[in-house]
C-alpha positions in Angstrom: -18.0 -9.4 -3.8 -16.6 -7.0 -6.4 -13.0 -5.9 -5.9 -11.7 -2.5 -7.0 -9.9 -2.7 -10.3 -7.1 -0.3 -9.3 -5.5 1.5 -6.5 -2.9 4.2 -6.1 -0.1 3.0 -3.8 1.9 5.7 -1.9 5.2 4.8 -0.3 5.7 7.2 2.6 8.4 7.6 5.3 7.3 6.1 8.6 8.5 7.8 11.8 8.1 6.1 15.2 7.8 8.0 18.4 10.6 7.2 20.8 8.3 5.2 23.1 7.7 1.5 23.9 4.7 -0.6 24.3 5.7 -1.1 28.0 5.0 2.6 28.5 1.5 2.1 27.1 2.1 3.5 23.7 3.1 1.9 20.4 4.0 3.0 16.9 0.7 3.4 15.0 2.4 3.3 11.6 0.9 6.6 10.7 2.7 8.4 7.9 4.3 11.8 8.6 2.5 14.6 6.9 5.5 16.7 5.8 7.2 15.5 2.6 4.4 13.2 1.5 5.0 10.1 -0.7 8.5 9.3 -1.9 7.0 7.2 -4.6 3.6 6.4 -6.0 2.2 4.0 -8.5 -1.1 2.9 -9.9 -1.6 -0.8 -9.7 -4.4 -2.7 -11.5 -6.0 -6.0 -10.6 -4.3 -9.0 -12.2 -7.1 -11.5 -11.7 -4.8 -13.6 -9.6 -4.8 -14.3 -5.9 -1.5 -13.7 -4.1 0.2 -16.0 -1.6 -1.5 -14.0 1.1 -4.9 -15.1 -0.2 -5.9 -11.6 -1.3 -6.3 -10.2 -4.8 -3.1 -9.3 -6.5 -2.5 -5.9 -8.1 0.5 -4.9 -10.3 1.9 -1.8 -12.1 4.8 0.6 -12.4 7.2 -1.8 -10.6 5.0 -2.6 -7.7 3.2 -5.9 -7.0 0.8 -5.9 -4.0 -1.8 -8.2 -2.4 -4.6 -6.0 -1.1 -7.5 -6.9 1.2 -10.4 -5.1 -0.5 -12.5 -5.2 2.7 -10.0 -3.3 4.9 -7.8 -1.7 2.2 -4.8 -3.2 4.0 -1.7 -4.0 1.9 -1.0 -7.6 2.9 2.1 -8.2 0.8 4.2 -5.8 -1.3 7.2 -5.9 -3.6 8.8 -2.8 -5.0 11.0 -3.4 -8.1 11.1 -7.1 -7.1 12.3 -6.5 -3.5 10.6 -6.1 -0.1 9.7 -2.6 1.0 12.7 -0.7 2.3 13.0 -0.3 6.1 11.5 3.0 7.2 8.9 3.2 4.5 5.2 2.4 4.8 2.6 1.7 2.1 -0.7 3.6 1.9 -3.4 3.1 -0.7 -6.1 5.2 -2.3 -8.9 3.5 -4.2 -9.2 4.8 -7.7 -12.6 5.5 -9.4 -13.7 4.5 -12.9 -13.2 8.0 -14.2 -9.6 8.2 -13.1 -9.0 4.8 -14.8 -10.7 6.0 -18.0 -8.3 9.0 -18.2 -5.3 6.8 -18.2 
């Protein structure tokens, strides 16, 4: 299976509704639309596998293990630390043309 060579990672605020699972609803982790990303970075494949077992990507102060099948961020460090509480990571796959323009 071929893995994407790079992704754009977006760090976005995550707002939970004031409900509980007992009421039949749960926080879906969806990012709020207003305001958008508070930080973004392009990460490239390192050729390594992270501790999570998924391919590792790195760039611009961010290191992430990303599942290429589901596009889920399985592990993430921002400037060497865990993701700040209240933020969520989203990814966008980059195409070869975007990488060539870099």
